[in-house]
C-alpha positions as CSV (number, residue, x, y, z in Angstrom):
1,M,49.6,-19.4,-15.8
2,A,47.8,-21.8,-13.6
3,F,49.8,-23.5,-10.8
4,D,48.4,-26.9,-11.5
5,Q,50.0,-30.1,-10.0
6,P,52.5,-30.7,-12.9
7,T,53.6,-27.0,-12.7
8,R,54.1,-27.3,-8.9
9,N,56.0,-30.5,-9.3
10,R,58.5,-28.9,-11.7
11,L,59.0,-26.0,-9.3
12,Q,59.4,-28.4,-6.4
13,R,62.1,-30.3,-8.2
14,F,64.0,-27.0,-8.9
15,V,63.8,-25.9,-5.2
16,T,64.9,-29.2,-3.9
17,E,67.9,-29.4,-6.2
18,A,68.9,-25.8,-5.6
19,R,68.5,-26.2,-1.8
20,D,70.6,-29.4,-1.8
21,K,73.4,-27.8,-3.8
22,L,73.5,-24.7,-1.7
23,E,73.4,-26.5,1.6
24,E,76.2,-28.9,0.4
25,E,78.3,-25.9,-0.7
26,F,77.8,-24.0,2.6
27,T,78.5,-27.1,4.7
28,R,81.9,-27.4,2.9
29,Q,82.6,-23.8,3.4
30,L,81.8,-24.0,7.1
31,Q,84.0,-27.1,7.5
32,N,86.9,-26.2,5.3
33,D,87.2,-22.5,5.7
34,Y,85.7,-21.6,9.0
35,G,86.3,-24.6,11.3
36,M,82.6,-25.2,12.0
37,D,81.1,-28.6,11.2
38,P,77.3,-28.8,10.9
39,A,77.5,-32.6,10.7
40,S,79.2,-33.1,14.1
41,G,78.5,-29.8,15.8
42,T,82.1,-29.1,16.5
43,V,83.7,-25.6,16.3
44,T,87.4,-25.1,16.1
45,P,88.7,-22.2,18.2
46,L,89.2,-19.1,16.0
47,E,92.9,-18.8,16.9
48,S,93.5,-22.3,15.5
49,L,92.4,-21.3,12.0
50,R,95.7,-20.8,10.1
51,R,95.0,-20.9,6.4
52,I,92.5,-18.1,6.0
53,D,93.0,-14.5,5.1
54,D,91.8,-11.5,7.1
55,Q,88.4,-11.2,5.4
56,Q,87.7,-14.9,6.0
57,R,88.9,-14.5,9.6
58,E,86.4,-11.7,10.2
59,T,83.6,-13.8,8.6
60,A,84.6,-16.7,10.9
61,R,84.3,-14.4,13.9
62,I,80.9,-13.2,12.8
63,L,79.7,-16.7,12.2
64,R,80.7,-17.7,15.8
65,D,78.9,-14.6,17.2
66,T,75.8,-15.6,15.2
67,L,76.0,-19.2,16.5
68,A,76.3,-17.9,20.1
69,H,73.3,-15.7,19.6
70,Y,71.2,-18.5,18.0
71,C,72.0,-20.9,20.8
72,A,71.3,-18.4,23.5
73,S,67.9,-17.3,22.0
74,S,66.5,-20.7,21.3
75,D,68.2,-23.0,23.8
76,A,69.6,-24.9,20.8
77,D,72.8,-27.0,21.0
78,T,75.7,-26.2,18.8
79,K,74.8,-28.7,16.1
80,A,71.3,-27.3,15.8
81,G,72.7,-23.8,15.6
82,L,75.1,-24.7,12.8
83,D,72.3,-26.4,10.9
84,R,70.3,-23.2,11.2
85,I,73.2,-21.2,9.9
86,K,73.7,-23.5,6.9
87,R,69.9,-23.6,6.1
88,E,69.5,-19.8,6.4
89,Q,72.5,-19.0,4.2
90,A,71.1,-21.4,1.5
91,F,67.6,-20.0,1.7
92,T,68.8,-16.4,1.5
93,V,70.9,-17.0,-1.6
94,L,68.1,-18.9,-3.3
95,N,65.6,-16.1,-2.5
96,R,68.0,-13.4,-3.8
97,L,68.5,-15.1,-7.1
98,A,64.8,-15.9,-7.5
99,A,64.0,-12.3,-6.6
100,F,66.3,-11.2,-9.4
101,R,64.6,-13.5,-11.9
102,M,61.2,-12.2,-10.9
103,A,62.3,-8.6,-11.1
104,E,63.8,-9.3,-14.6
105,A,60.6,-10.9,-15.8
106,R,58.7,-7.7,-14.8
107,G,61.1,-5.4,-16.5
108,L,62.2,-4.0,-13.1
109,L,65.8,-5.0,-13.3
110,I,68.3,-5.4,-16.2
111,E,69.1,-9.0,-16.9
112,S,71.5,-10.1,-14.1
113,V,70.8,-13.7,-13.3
114,G,69.1,-14.8,-16.5
115,N,71.7,-16.2,-18.9
116,G,74.3,-16.3,-16.1
117,Y,77.6,-14.8,-17.2
118,Q,76.0,-13.7,-20.5
119,A,73.5,-11.5,-18.6
120,K,73.2,-8.1,-20.2
121,G,73.7,-6.3,-16.9
122,F,76.9,-8.2,-16.2
123,Q,78.2,-7.8,-19.7
124,L,77.8,-4.0,-19.4
125,Y,79.4,-4.0,-16.0
126,S,82.4,-6.1,-17.2
127,R,83.0,-3.6,-20.1
128,L,83.0,-0.7,-17.7
129,A,85.1,-2.4,-15.0
130,G,87.6,-4.0,-17.3
131,A,90.1,-6.6,-15.9
132,G,90.3,-4.8,-12.5
133,L,87.9,-7.3,-10.8
134,G,89.8,-10.4,-11.7
135,E,88.5,-13.6,-13.3
136,T,85.0,-13.8,-14.7
137,G,83.6,-15.6,-11.7
138,D,85.1,-13.1,-9.2
139,A,83.8,-10.2,-11.3
140,Y,80.3,-11.7,-11.5
141,R,80.2,-12.1,-7.7
142,V,81.2,-8.5,-7.2
143,Y,78.5,-7.5,-9.7
144,L,75.8,-9.4,-7.9
145,Q,76.8,-8.0,-4.6
146,S,76.7,-4.5,-6.0
147,V,73.1,-5.1,-7.0
148,F,72.4,-6.6,-3.6
149,D,73.7,-3.3,-2.1
150,E,71.4,-1.3,-4.3
151,L,68.3,-3.3,-3.4
152,S,69.2,-3.4,0.3
153,Q,68.0,0.3,0.5
154,D,64.5,-1.0,0.1
155,L,64.8,-4.6,1.4
156,P,67.5,-4.8,4.0
157,G,66.0,-8.0,5.4
158,L,66.8,-9.9,2.2
159,F,69.6,-8.1,0.4
160,D,71.8,-6.8,3.2
161,R,74.9,-8.9,2.6
162,Y,76.2,-8.1,6.1
163,S,73.1,-9.6,7.7
164,P,73.5,-12.8,9.7
165,Q,71.5,-14.8,7.1
166,G,73.6,-13.6,4.1
167,R,77.2,-13.7,5.1
168,L,78.2,-16.6,2.8
169,F,78.2,-16.7,-1.0
170,P,78.6,-19.8,-3.1
171,R,81.9,-20.4,-4.9
172,E,81.9,-20.4,-8.7
173,A,81.3,-24.1,-9.4
174,A,78.3,-24.2,-7.0
175,L,77.0,-20.9,-8.3
176,L,77.1,-22.0,-11.9
177,Q,75.1,-25.1,-11.0
178,V,72.4,-23.1,-9.2
179,L,72.3,-20.6,-12.2
180,A,71.8,-23.5,-14.6
181,L,68.8,-24.7,-12.5
182,I,67.3,-21.2,-12.1
183,N,67.5,-20.6,-15.9
184,H,66.2,-24.0,-17.0
185,G,63.6,-23.5,-19.7
186,E,61.1,-25.8,-17.8
187,I,60.5,-23.1,-15.1
188,E,61.2,-20.0,-17.2
189,P,57.4,-19.0,-17.4
190,L,57.0,-19.1,-13.7
191,W,59.2,-16.1,-12.9
192,A,56.5,-13.8,-14.2
193,E,53.9,-15.2,-11.7
194,D,53.4,-13.5,-8.2
195,E,52.8,-16.9,-6.6
196,T,56.2,-18.4,-7.5
197,I,58.1,-16.9,-4.5
198,G,55.5,-18.4,-2.2
199,W,55.8,-21.9,-3.6
200,I,59.6,-21.6,-3.3
201,Y,59.1,-20.8,0.4
202,Q,56.8,-23.8,0.8
203,Y,59.0,-26.3,-1.0
204,F,62.3,-25.3,0.7
205,N,61.3,-27.6,3.6
206,S,60.7,-31.1,2.2
207,K,57.6,-33.3,2.8
208,E,60.0,-35.9,4.3
209,E,61.2,-33.4,7.0
210,R,57.6,-32.5,7.8
211,K,56.7,-36.1,8.2
212,A,59.7,-36.8,10.4
213,M,58.7,-34.0,12.7
214,R,55.2,-35.4,13.1
215,D,56.4,-38.9,13.6
216,A,58.7,-37.7,16.4
217,S,56.1,-35.8,18.3
218,P,52.3,-35.2,18.0
219,A,52.8,-31.6,19.0
220,P,55.4,-29.1,17.7
221,R,58.3,-29.0,20.0
222,N,59.7,-25.5,19.0
223,S,58.9,-22.6,16.7
224,R,60.7,-24.1,13.7
225,E,58.6,-27.3,13.9
226,L,55.5,-25.2,14.3
227,A,56.3,-23.2,11.2
228,V,57.4,-26.2,9.0
229,R,54.5,-28.4,10.0
230,N,52.0,-25.7,9.0
231,Q,53.4,-24.5,5.6
232,F,50.4,-25.1,3.4
233,F,50.0,-22.6,0.5
234,T,46.6,-21.1,0.0
235,P,45.1,-21.5,-3.5
236,R,44.4,-18.3,-5.3
237,Y,40.6,-18.8,-5.5
238,V,40.4,-19.2,-1.7
239,V,42.5,-16.0,-1.2
240,E,40.1,-14.1,-3.5
241,F,37.0,-15.6,-1.9
242,L,38.2,-14.4,1.6
243,V,39.6,-11.0,0.6
244,D,36.6,-10.2,-1.6
245,N,34.2,-10.9,1.3
246,T,36.2,-9.0,3.9
247,L,38.0,-6.0,2.5
248,G,35.8,-6.0,-0.7
249,R,32.6,-6.3,1.4
250,L,33.6,-3.5,3.8
251,W,34.3,-1.1,0.9
252,F,31.1,-2.1,-0.8
253,N,29.2,-1.3,2.4
254,W,31.0,2.0,3.1
255,S,30.5,3.2,-0.5
256,D,26.8,2.3,-0.6
257,G,27.5,-0.2,-3.2
258,Q,28.8,2.4,-5.6
259,T,32.1,0.8,-6.3
260,S,33.8,-1.1,-9.2
261,L,34.7,-3.8,-6.7
262,R,31.1,-5.0,-7.1
263,D,32.2,-6.3,-10.6
264,R,35.9,-6.8,-10.0
265,C,35.6,-9.1,-7.0
266,K,34.2,-12.2,-8.7
267,Y,33.6,-14.0,-5.4
268,L,31.9,-11.1,-3.6
269,L,28.6,-12.4,-2.3
270,V,26.1,-9.6,-3.1
271,N,22.4,-9.8,-3.9
272,P,21.6,-8.2,-7.2
273,D,19.3,-5.7,-5.5
274,E,21.4,-5.2,-2.4
275,A,22.0,-1.6,-1.3
276,P,23.7,-1.2,2.1
277,E,23.0,1.7,4.4
278,P,25.6,4.4,3.6
279,L,27.8,5.9,6.2
280,R,28.0,9.7,6.6
281,R,31.6,9.7,5.3
282,L,33.6,7.3,3.3
283,R,36.7,5.9,5.1
284,D,40.0,7.4,4.2
285,P,41.8,4.4,2.7
286,R,45.0,5.4,4.6
287,T,43.2,4.3,7.8
288,I,42.1,0.9,6.7
289,K,44.2,-1.9,8.3
290,L,44.4,-5.5,7.1
291,L,46.3,-8.2,9.1
292,D,47.4,-11.6,8.1
293,P,48.6,-13.1,11.5
294,A,50.3,-16.1,9.9
295,C,51.3,-14.4,6.7
296,G,53.8,-16.9,5.2
297,S,54.7,-15.5,1.7
298,M,51.9,-12.8,1.9
299,H,49.5,-14.4,-0.6
300,F,46.5,-12.7,1.0
301,G,48.3,-9.3,1.1
302,L,49.3,-9.5,-2.6
303,Y,45.6,-9.8,-3.7
304,A,44.5,-7.2,-1.2
305,F,47.1,-4.9,-2.8
306,D,45.1,-5.1,-6.0
307,L,41.9,-4.1,-4.2
308,F,43.5,-1.4,-2.3
309,Q,44.7,0.2,-5.5
310,E,41.1,0.5,-6.7
311,I,40.0,1.7,-3.3
312,Y,42.5,4.5,-3.3
313,R,41.4,5.6,-6.8
314,E,37.7,5.7,-5.8
315,A,38.5,7.6,-2.6
316,W,40.2,10.3,-4.6
317,E,37.2,10.6,-6.9
318,W,34.9,10.6,-3.9
319,E,36.8,13.5,-2.3
320,Q,36.8,15.4,-5.6
321,T,33.0,15.1,-5.8
322,H,32.2,15.7,-2.1
323,G,34.9,18.1,-1.1
324,A,37.8,18.1,1.3
325,G,36.9,16.4,4.6
326,A,34.6,13.9,2.9
327,L,36.8,11.1,3.9
328,D,36.7,9.8,7.5
329,T,40.1,9.6,9.2
330,E,39.0,9.4,12.8
331,T,37.5,5.8,12.7
332,G,40.9,4.4,11.8
333,G,42.6,6.4,14.5
334,S,44.4,8.9,12.2
335,P,42.6,12.3,12.8
336,D,45.8,14.2,11.9
337,L,45.8,13.1,8.2
338,K,45.2,16.0,5.8
339,P,42.6,15.5,3.0
340,L,44.0,13.9,-0.1
341,S,43.5,16.9,-2.2
342,Q,45.6,19.0,0.3
343,T,48.3,16.4,0.4
344,Y,48.9,15.9,-3.3
345,A,49.2,18.4,-6.1
346,D,47.0,16.4,-8.5
347,R,45.6,13.0,-9.3
348,D,48.8,11.8,-11.0
349,A,50.9,12.7,-8.0
350,F,48.5,10.9,-5.7
351,L,48.3,7.7,-7.8
352,R,52.0,7.6,-8.1
353,D,52.2,7.4,-4.3
354,V,49.5,4.8,-3.8
355,P,51.8,1.7,-3.9
356,R,53.9,3.2,-1.1
357,L,50.8,4.1,0.9
358,I,49.5,0.5,0.7
359,I,52.7,-0.9,2.1
360,E,53.2,1.7,4.8
361,H,49.5,2.1,5.9
362,N,47.3,-0.8,5.0
363,I,48.9,-4.3,5.0
364,Y,50.2,-5.9,8.2
365,G,51.7,-9.4,8.5
366,V,53.2,-11.6,11.2
367,D,55.0,-14.9,11.0
368,I,57.0,-16.9,13.5
369,D,59.4,-17.9,10.7
370,P,61.9,-15.1,9.9
371,R,62.3,-16.5,6.4
372,A,58.6,-16.0,5.8
373,A,58.9,-12.3,6.8
374,Q,61.8,-12.0,4.4
375,I,59.7,-13.5,1.6
376,A,56.6,-11.5,2.5
377,S,58.4,-8.1,2.4
378,L,59.9,-9.1,-0.9
379,A,56.6,-10.1,-2.4
380,L,55.0,-6.7,-1.4
381,W,58.0,-4.8,-2.7
382,L,57.8,-6.6,-6.1
383,R,54.1,-5.9,-6.3
384,A,54.7,-2.2,-5.7
385,Q,57.4,-2.1,-8.3
386,R,55.1,-3.9,-10.8
387,A,52.4,-1.3,-10.1
388,W,54.8,1.5,-11.0
389,H,56.1,-0.3,-14.0
390,E,52.6,-0.9,-15.4
391,T,51.7,2.8,-15.1
392,G,55.0,4.0,-16.7
393,V,56.6,5.5,-13.5
394,K,60.3,5.5,-14.0
395,A,62.6,4.1,-11.3
396,K,64.0,7.6,-10.4
397,D,60.4,8.9,-9.9
398,R,59.2,6.1,-7.6
399,P,58.7,7.0,-4.0
400,Q,61.0,5.4,-1.4
401,V,59.1,2.6,0.3
402,G,59.4,2.6,4.1
403,Q,59.8,-0.4,6.4
404,G,56.2,-1.5,6.1
405,H,54.5,-3.7,8.7
406,V,55.7,-7.3,8.2
407,V,57.1,-8.5,11.5
408,A,59.1,-11.6,12.3
409,A,58.1,-13.0,15.8
410,V,61.7,-13.8,16.9
411,A,62.8,-14.7,20.3
412,P,63.7,-11.8,22.6
413,P,67.5,-11.7,23.0
414,A,68.6,-13.9,25.9
415,E,72.3,-12.9,26.4
416,V,72.4,-11.9,30.0
417,D,75.8,-10.1,29.8
418,L,74.7,-8.1,26.8
419,R,71.4,-7.1,28.4
420,K,73.2,-5.9,31.5
421,Q,75.7,-4.0,29.4
422,F,73.0,-2.3,27.4
423,M,70.8,-1.5,30.5
424,E,73.8,0.3,32.1
425,E,73.5,2.9,29.4
426,L,69.8,3.6,30.1
427,G,68.1,5.6,32.8
428,P,66.8,3.5,35.8
429,L,63.2,3.5,34.6
430,D,64.0,2.8,31.0
431,A,66.3,0.0,32.1
432,E,63.5,-1.6,34.2
433,L,61.0,-1.2,31.3
434,F,63.4,-2.8,28.9
435,E,64.0,-5.8,31.2
436,Q,60.2,-6.2,31.9
437,T,59.4,-5.9,28.2
438,L,61.8,-8.8,27.3
439,F,60.1,-10.9,29.9
440,M,56.7,-10.0,28.6
441,L,57.8,-11.2,25.1
442,K,58.8,-14.7,26.4
443,G,57.3,-17.3,24.1
444,L,57.0,-15.0,21.1
445,P,58.6,-17.4,18.6
446,E,55.9,-20.0,19.2
447,L,53.0,-17.6,19.8
448,G,53.5,-14.7,17.4
449,V,50.4,-12.5,17.4
450,L,48.7,-14.9,19.9
451,L,50.8,-13.2,22.6
452,Q,48.4,-10.7,24.1
453,V,51.0,-8.0,25.0
454,E,48.6,-5.2,24.6
455,K,46.7,-6.5,27.6
456,E,49.8,-6.6,29.8
457,L,51.4,-3.4,28.6
458,P,49.1,-0.9,30.5
459,A,49.8,-2.5,33.9
460,L,53.5,-2.5,33.1
461,I,53.6,1.1,32.2
462,R,51.7,2.2,35.3
463,K,53.9,0.0,37.5
464,I,57.1,1.6,36.3
465,F,56.1,5.2,35.5
466,G,53.3,5.7,38.0
467,E,49.6,6.3,37.4
468,H,47.9,9.4,36.0
469,G,44.5,8.5,37.4
470,P,42.3,5.6,38.3
471,M,42.0,4.4,34.7
472,F,44.6,3.8,32.0
473,S,44.8,7.1,30.2
474,K,46.3,8.9,27.2
475,E,49.0,10.2,29.4
476,D,49.9,6.7,30.4
477,M,50.2,5.6,26.8
478,A,52.2,8.8,26.0
479,Q,54.7,7.6,28.7
480,W,55.2,4.3,26.8
481,Q,55.5,6.0,23.4
482,K,58.2,8.3,24.7
483,A,60.0,5.5,26.5
484,E,59.8,3.3,23.4
485,A,61.3,6.0,21.2
486,R,64.2,6.3,23.7
487,L,64.7,2.5,23.7
488,R,64.6,2.3,19.9
489,K,67.3,5.0,19.6
490,A,69.4,3.4,22.3
491,L,69.2,0.0,20.6
492,T,70.0,1.5,17.2
493,D,73.0,3.3,18.7
494,Y,74.1,0.2,20.5
495,A,74.0,-1.9,17.3
496,R,76.1,0.7,15.5
497,A,78.6,1.4,18.2
498,A,82.2,0.4,17.4
499,R,82.5,-1.3,20.8
500,S,79.5,-3.5,20.1
501,T,80.3,-7.0,18.9
502,Y,78.4,-8.6,16.0
503,Q,76.5,-10.6,18.6
504,G,75.6,-7.2,20.2
505,R,74.2,-6.1,16.9
506,L,72.0,-9.3,16.7
507,F,70.9,-8.7,20.3
508,A,69.8,-5.1,19.5
509,E,68.1,-6.1,16.2
510,D,66.0,-8.9,17.9
511,A,65.0,-6.5,20.7
512,L,63.9,-3.9,18.1
513,Q,61.8,-6.7,16.4
514,G,60.1,-7.2,19.8
515,L,59.2,-3.5,20.0
516,R,57.7,-3.7,16.5
517,M,55.6,-6.7,17.6
518,I,54.3,-4.8,20.6
519,D,53.3,-1.9,18.3
520,L,51.5,-4.3,16.0
521,C,49.5,-5.9,18.8
522,R,48.3,-2.5,19.9
523,E,46.7,-1.9,16.5
524,V,43.0,-2.3,15.9
525,F,42.2,-3.9,12.5
526,D,39.4,-3.7,10.0
527,V,40.1,-7.0,8.3
528,V,41.9,-10.2,9.4
529,V,42.5,-12.8,6.7
530,M,44.5,-16.0,7.3
531,N,45.4,-19.6,6.7
532,P,46.3,-20.2,10.3
533,P,48.3,-23.1,11.9
534,F,46.1,-26.0,13.0
535,G,46.4,-29.0,15.3
536,A,48.1,-29.4,18.7
537,L,49.5,-26.5,20.6
538,A,53.2,-26.1,20.8
539,T,54.7,-27.9,23.8
540,R,56.6,-24.9,25.2
541,T,53.6,-22.6,25.3
542,K,50.7,-25.0,25.8
543,I,50.0,-23.8,29.4
544,Q,50.2,-20.2,28.4
545,V,47.8,-20.6,25.5
546,T,45.3,-22.7,27.4
547,K,45.1,-20.0,30.1
548,A,44.7,-17.2,27.6
549,Y,42.2,-18.9,25.3
550,P,40.1,-21.4,27.4
551,N,37.3,-21.6,24.8
552,S,39.7,-22.4,22.0
553,K,42.5,-24.3,23.6
554,N,41.9,-27.7,21.9
555,D,43.3,-26.5,18.4
556,L,45.5,-23.8,17.1
557,L,43.0,-22.9,14.4
558,A,40.4,-22.1,17.0
559,V,42.8,-20.0,18.9
560,F,43.8,-18.0,15.9
561,V,40.1,-17.3,15.0
562,E,39.5,-16.1,18.6
563,R,42.6,-13.9,18.5
564,G,41.6,-12.5,15.1
565,L,38.2,-11.4,16.4
566,E,40.0,-9.9,19.4
567,V,42.1,-7.5,17.3
568,L,39.2,-6.4,15.0
569,R,37.2,-3.3,15.6
570,K,33.4,-3.6,15.9
571,N,31.9,-4.7,12.6
572,G,35.3,-5.7,11.2
573,L,35.5,-8.9,9.2
574,I,37.7,-12.0,9.6
575,G,38.2,-14.5,6.8
576,A,39.9,-17.8,7.4
577,I,40.5,-21.2,5.8
578,T,40.7,-24.0,8.3
579,S,39.7,-27.5,8.9
580,R,35.9,-27.9,8.7
581,T,35.8,-30.1,11.7
582,C,35.6,-27.2,14.1
583,F,32.0,-26.6,13.0
584,F,30.6,-30.0,14.2
585,L,33.0,-31.9,16.5
586,S,31.8,-31.8,20.2
587,S,35.3,-30.8,21.3
588,Y,34.8,-27.4,19.7
589,R,31.4,-26.7,21.3
590,S,32.7,-24.1,23.7
591,W,34.5,-22.3,20.8
592,R,31.3,-22.3,18.7
593,E,29.1,-21.0,21.5
594,N,31.5,-18.5,23.1
595,V,33.6,-17.3,20.2
596,L,32.1,-18.1,16.8
597,L,28.5,-17.1,17.7
598,R,29.2,-14.7,20.6
599,L,32.1,-12.6,19.4
600,G,31.4,-13.1,15.7
601,R,28.6,-13.6,13.3
602,P,29.0,-15.9,10.3
603,E,28.6,-14.0,7.1
604,A,29.8,-16.4,4.4
605,M,31.1,-20.0,4.2
606,A,32.4,-22.4,1.5
607,D,32.7,-26.0,2.3
608,L,35.8,-27.0,0.2
609,G,36.5,-30.6,1.2
610,L,39.9,-32.4,0.7
611,G,42.9,-31.5,-1.5
612,V,42.7,-27.8,-1.1
613,M,45.9,-27.0,0.7
614,D,48.5,-29.0,-1.3
615,D,49.4,-32.1,0.6
616,A,47.5,-31.3,3.8
617,M,45.2,-34.2,4.5
618,V,42.3,-32.1,5.9
619,E,38.8,-31.3,4.8
620,A,38.8,-27.5,4.6
621,A,36.3,-24.7,4.9
622,A,36.7,-21.0,4.0
623,Y,34.5,-18.6,6.0
624,V,33.9,-15.0,7.0
625,L,32.8,-13.7,10.4
626,E,31.8,-10.2,11.5
627,K,33.0,-8.9,14.8
628,Q,30.0,-8.2,17.1
629,Q,31.4,-6.6,20.3
């Protein structure tokens, strides 16, 4: 089904109405039940709340801890922090219900949200539970939460109902209104489409809010403004053009053109008689890394998933034909991988594991909006489940999917008292490393992958642990890896400890996200594909970005292209859709000369013009560059 303008308009109306109802519901809950008023920014002392039960009192305490953490991490005032809580609770509930409808449409989940109280799954649950769960509305809430708990094993970021974004649940009247919207026949066909969850993410923030931000300031003033002002969904044909001519092109080159991608990738630019020079060994697909540094809802990754499936199939056949060891694992930095034929009993066992391999080995994504990371992880998980469903793999036989590589660039925790308390439990060197690491991640919410932590890390390691020689060595990096493992364990233990407050848990989780971001920035990628932010640099990090990217400092799109080239290996490919003005305006001359034509080499370009990225008033171009050095 094509997402034409009338279709998008219908979906936008649904998202707007559902968001308004959920935000109104959670505003009332915060005001009436928990003594927290998003409208005025006032918070009643916890001990003054008289008319709530023990469970509500615990929720009230957790909400106050969450508010304190948000305000400390982003320098927000109480009103802004409460508005964030209300917005995140509404977004999470909408995403959960939409995820259920998408899973139902793919045959992955018994009907649970479709038809509301008459859903087949709930009817079965009700018959088994009897009257023990109370009235229908109470029983349905318990049923949905039980499904949340089941899915949280794979997607804790979205379905963990004890997460800070998912503490509240709509009361029966509001839930029934949202269910009526989500089951409206007008949008029924959209739940089977992979793009739907991305459009929901795009439309959750209104055009009016985006316009108000731009009217208030020409440059984004914080990470939220930067994210909202640059939410422009990439059309499917642009995604295919860029992925075909990056990931598809690399596999075409490595396989000497002997690949089905030559026909499958309809936008792959190949001369009829083209035959690239073959490498000595075909790359093991487990070593191929693709990054979307501004991933949003992971639209690029979803299409890349399709190509990776075919790449894995062909790699198996290649190894069967040329023998064990025919696949190159060293180029991707994984020399310890065993040949596929020694890892799997047979072809069926291998293909059954491919969806897991793609998520755990191949697709990386970063976004400064935690909600985008939530959506991106969901989108990849749904895509993996669909792959198994289409090949007849039953749920009990599907491999457990690990965490994957979608990272939210959240602010490092700023609570001084909690930091001191945590550091007291570490050894002196690890404590110093932890404190210096948090300082190194300053500005992460506005910068994301633009933060060049991999350049600062070697000096930091040698400063704290001493030097193993005149040059940064494997022994130096081994020190970091051991120390990082100790920090991860200590943070995990701290978050779980009974003495730790809920705010302490949030502190630890944000610190762990920072460590994940450092690991991602240390990777070297074969492919970068993106629809990056564009326009003025964020106010808070303008000086930092200008110093780090002097050739690209006049526009975020130029900075992202330069950074994309930085993280690529030699002969890797970057595909981007941006404004076309960077190719001819004089203000981009330094970028063209020192980045575009020095670090990269143009391989393909499509001049697309206006009207490509929804309501973005920009003339766009999609292009591919090859990393030169």
